[in-house]
N, C-alpha and C positions, 0 to 999 in steps of 0.2 A: 735505507730512505727513511725522511723524517714521517714522522707520524702525518702532521700536517700536509704533507703530499700525497700517502696512501688518503688520508680522508679526500683528497679534491680528485683525487684517480678515481675512486671508487662513485662519487657524486656524479662525475661527468662520462659514465661509460656509456650512456645511454645516450647523451645529448649534451646540447649547451644550455642550459636553460634560459640566462639570458637572452639569447639570440632565436629563443622558438618562436614561432608565430602561427597562428592558424592560419587555412589555407581552403578548407570544405569543410562542410557537413553534409553527411547522407543517411539514408533512413531504410530500413526494412520492417514491413509488417506481418506478422505471425500470430496464428491462433491457437487455440489446444493444449498451452502449459499453462494453468488450463483455459486462460482469458485472451483475448486480443493485446496487443500490447507492440509498440513499436522500439524497436531497434535502433541505437543511433553510433555512429561512428564520427567525432571529430578529426580532421586530418592536421599535420605541421609540416613545415617545411625540412623537417630532419627526418621526415619518416617514421614517425612515431606516432601511435593511433590511441586514442582516447574513447573509451565505451561507454555510453549514456545509454538510458534507456526514458521512456514516458508512459504513466503511468496507464495501468491496463484499463482499456474503453477509452482512452483518451485520442484526441486526435494530433495528427503530428504538425501541423500547420499551426498549432501552439510553439514549435521549437524553430519552425522554418521562418517565422518572422525574426527571430531574433540574430540567422544570419549576418545579417546587412549588418550588422553594429557589433560582431563577433570577428568577423575576416580581420587580419593583419593585425590580432591581437595577439600576445603572450600569455597564453593560457594558467601560465603559473601564477598572476594576478588575480587569482580566484575570485576574492572577496569583493575587487575593484568591478571585477566585471557584476558580480551577482549584483551588485548596488545598481550598475546601468540597466541591467533587464529584468529586475525584480518586479517593477512595476505593470511591467505585462503578463504577470501570473495571478492567480487567483483560488479561490476555494475548490475544493472538491478536483476533478479531473482540469480544470482551467490552469491551475497550478505543474502540470505535468510537462510544461514545455520548459520553464525556467529550473525547474528543478531537473530535469533531465539532464537539461547542457551543464548545470551547476558539478552532475555528477561526475560529468565525463571530462570536466577540466579537472576536478583534482585524480581523476586515475591520469589523464596528461601529468596532471605536476606531480606526483607519486612516482611516475616513471622516466620524466627528466632528472630528478633527485636519486630516484634508484633505491627510494623507501616507499614502504607501505603508505597508504592513505592515513592507516591508525595514528601512525608517528608525527606526520603532517597538524594532527590535530589535539597533540599534547600526548600521545602515548596512550597505554590500552590499563584498565581494570581490569580485565581478565585474559584469560589466552584460548578459550572456546564460546561458542554464543549457544545459549540452550534456545532449542527450538520448539512452538509448541503446535500442535497439528492441529489443525479447523478441520473437520470431519461433518461432510455431507455424506446423506443419504437419499437417492432418488426416489420417488414416489411414496405411497404412503407405509408408514413403517411404526412399529411401536420404540417406547423408551427401553424395552429391554432387547430390540434390537440394534438402538444406536449405542444401549452400553457393550455390546460386544462388537460392533465395529470403532468403540474409542480401547477395550480390553485389547484388540490387535494394535494397535500405535503404541497401548502400553508394554507390549510384548516384542515389540521393534525398537525399544530404547526410548521413546518420547514420555516425557515427565511432566508435560504441561498439557493440557485438552482443550479444546472449544466447542461449543455444537451450536445450532442456532433451535430457539426456542420462542414461538411466536404464534400468530395465525398462519402459516402454513400446516402445522401441526392441524388447525382447528377444520380445516380449509373443509367442506361439505359435510360436516357431521352439524347436526341439529339441534339447535338452542343452546348455542356454543358463546355466537356473538352476534350484536344487534350493527344494526346500520342504515342508512336510508335506503328504504326499498327501491331495487335495482340497482343497487350502488357497483356490487358483485358482477352482477349480470351483465351493465356496461361494460366493465372491463372486459368479459369474455367476450363480447361481442368483439371489441376492440380487436383482439387476438385471432379470432375467427377472419376479422375482416383482413387483416395483414397476410394469414395464411392464403386465403381467397386472392389478394391484390399477386402474392408471390406465383403463385400458381396458373395465372393470369399473363403473368409477365407486363404487368399494367404498373410501371412505375409512378405514375402520378397518382394511381391510388394508394400505392404502398408507400409513399412520401407521406400523405395524407394522414395514413390512418396511423402510421409511426409518429405523427407530429401528435394526434389525438392521446397516442399511448404516453409519449413523453408528459403530454399536459395531465394525465391521469396520475401518473405514478411523483408526479412535479407537486402535490398539494402538502402541506405541512401537515402533522400529526395531529395537531388540534382542531386542523377545520375539517376530517375528513368526517368524524359525527362516528367514528367505529368504536364499538366499548365490547369488553369480552364480559358474558355472564358469568353467575355464579357456576354453572356446569362447565363452562372454558375454563375457569380458574382451576377447578377439581382437574380435568383431564390434564391442563400443564402443570400442574403440582405432581400428579401421579407420573406424569413421564419423568419428570428430573427424579424421582423416588425411585422410579424403575433406573433408571441408569448409574445411581449411585450405589443401589442392590448390587449391580454386575463389576462394576468399577471401583467401588470402595468408596473411601471419603480421607484417605491419606494425598490422593493425588490432586494437586488443582483445575478445576474445571469451571470455564469463564462461557457465557453464555449471549449469543447475539441476535440478529434479526428478527426482532421481537414484531416487526411491523406498523403501521402507522397508526401508532396509539393515541389518547389523548394522556397527559399526565397524570391522570388519579388512576387510570387503569393500568397504567405504569407501578404507581405506587401499591394497589392491589397485589399483582403479581408477584411485586418484590419482598411482600411481607409472606407472600405464601410458599416463596423458594428461599427465605433467609435461612431454615434450619439446614439447608444442604450445603453450606460451609463453600460457595461459590466464590471463584477467584474475582468475579466481576458481572456487572451485568452492561454491556456496550451499547451504545448511541440508541439510547430507548427513546429520545426524542432529539430534535435539531440542534446540531451545536449552538447557533446562534441564540438560543434562548436561555440564557444563564440564569435568569432569577428561575424559571422552572428547573434547570438544575440543581440550583441551590436550595429548592421546596424539597425537591425527590432524593436529595443526600440527605435531609436532615429528617425523611419518614421512614428510612429502611438502615438497616442495618448491612445491606447487601451491598460490596464497593460498587463505586459509580465509575465508568469509563467513557470517554467517548476522543475524538481527533483524527481520524484518520481522513478527516476534509478539512482539515483546518489550514490555511495558509498562512506560513509566517508567526514567529514569535507573537506579535502584537494578536494576532488571535485568539491564540491561548491564552492571553492574560488576563483577559476579564474573568473567566472561567475560573484560573488558580486561585488569582485576587479574592474571589468572593467562597471563595472555600469549597466550589461543586465538585470538587472531582478528588478520586482517592486514585485513580491512575489514570494516566494518559496516552494515547495512544496514537501518535502522529505515522505517516505514509513520508519516509523520506521523499518519496518521489511526487509530494504533494507540497507538503510542508515548505518548501523550498530547499530542499537538496541537504548534504551533507554535514556544512558547516551549521546551516540554520538548526537543523536537529539538535544536535548538539546544543545550540543556545537555548532552544525550547527545553531540553534534559535539564540543564544548569535553571533555569526559572521554575521549571518545576520542584526540583529539589529542594529551592528556597521555600516550599509551600508546603513540603512534607509529600509532595504528588509521585509516586512511582513510577517509571517509564517501560512500557512496552511497545511494540512498534509492530504497524500493519505492514504485509508485504505480500501481496498476490501474483509476485511479475517472474521473469526470467532470472536466470542465475547473473546478469549484470546488475538489479534489483538488488536482489539479493545480497550480492557481495558488499555493495555500495552500502545498504542496511547493516552487514554485518560489521564492517571498519566504525558505523558509528556506534553501534552498540558496546563495542568495545572500549571505544573514548568516553563512554556516560556512566557516570557512578551509581546513578540510581536505575537502572536498568533492568527490567527480568527477564523478560525472554521475546523471541521473534516469530511472528506468523509465517509458516509455512502451508501453501495450498496443494503442493506437485506430488505428495507422499507416493502417490500412486502412478506418477507419470514419468518412465522410465528414459523418454525422448530429452527431457528437462537436463538430464545431467551430460546429455552428449551435445549441448549446442557450444560448451567453451571448450577452450585448450590452453592446457600450458601447466605450469606444476601445481595443479591442483588435484585432489582427491576426487576419486569418484565412486561412488557416489559422493555428493558434497556435504549431505547429513548424511552421519554416520551415528548410531546410537543416540539420536534425538539430539545431538551437537554439529556445529560446524566450527570448527578449527581456524584461526584467526590466521589468514593466511599473513607471510612476512614479506612476499615476493612484491617486485615493485609496483604501485598504482593498487588497482582493487586486486590484481592477480592474474587477471584474465590475459593471454599472450594474444590469441585470436578468438575467433569464432567460427565453427563447422559450416561453411555455407552451406554442401550438401544437407547438413539435417534441416537448416532453417529451409531449404528450398523444397521440404516434404511438409513444412508447416506454414508457408506462406499464406495470408490471408487471402480467402478465393476473390472479396472483391477489391481486394488493395494490392494487387498482384505488382510484380517488381524487386528488384534485389538493389540496394546501394546504388541508386539510379541517380543522375545529374541533378543537382539543385542551383543549375547558375540563375533560374529564376528569380532567385532569392538570394543572390550577390548584391544588388545593389537597389536604394529603397529611398530615394530623398525624403525624409523625414524632420520633424521637430516635435519629439516627446519629450520637451520639458514639462514640469507637474506644475511649475510657477514661472511669475515673469520678473 
């Protein structure tokens, strides 16, 4: 048989790509792996299904509103459809709908052409993806205890680590933080009111106090009035020293979750921890404050990193042009999906910035990040939050290893699409979000939506 016929036969073994059409979108909300996430299926007229995911903590509504403009379209036209829907995304969790849909479209395109997603992006730079273990310890603990937890990650094969370092460590310790009197007490009262409303089954009170908590947590860092004292800085410095005394200095160690601190406190803290050879300090201030990031990077030798809440390459451009970042940290499920994250990676490379990828999702979001990372030259490591969650590996079915992460790495799949054949509904049933029950329920209410969404006339 001529080679062109062999190639054609291989390409079309799953479907007829030119005739492929989107027929439905359905969703399932799960929790505990470790966060709330919405899984998505996009169905087609040829029986192949694309898997997507809405970023952890986001609402499925961000994706459901897109259904009416996708039905009947060819999912292989990924870029064209993305340009149609991208106006409905935004920073943070608001990017979850567009990004999740884009991911599912790539899964469908790969399955239609019987090639892995990375091949559609121009091929791969690496055969396996280095994972970095983001490690938490519940409750009060010491730097030595955190060091021991991180050491266990190293013994499991992880060669890149991350931990939290900030206000949570100082909570309850005297003379460590100054803030407007009553600031923390007010937040604690809100948490108490939420629990009281839950216990009383008072839906209106629960809604009220949850909104108050949202407002309290939504105050930008420069406006909180929170500052760390010298005593607090001593404690945080000693905490990192204790961690390094356990894990050594050769393994990369990134730090995150500092709390809502002002720029000046971020500079003070970074100068204290420079000596510990850190991989980066992450999200110290809101990503929108380009000038403050520019100042921060010039005041410390700690590599500065942000990006998990930034939507589209246009969002990264000011930070990169100003030379404010050593490392970008997009989340594929916020940034705009797989192709947009590759574009962001290429943009960062022009400015000499490395890329790591934020990821706190199910195997669907993880594999979307794996294919993206494989196709990006300046990629370093991919985040992983579910090291200790066995059920995480039971969600997917297909020609993929279990566990997916082995010796701290994920082998880039060579199977079509993302590499997932199907999802295990029995496992998903055990993980259903208690406040959002139902699996793959009908979404016909979103099939039609008379609209004129043009951004210009």
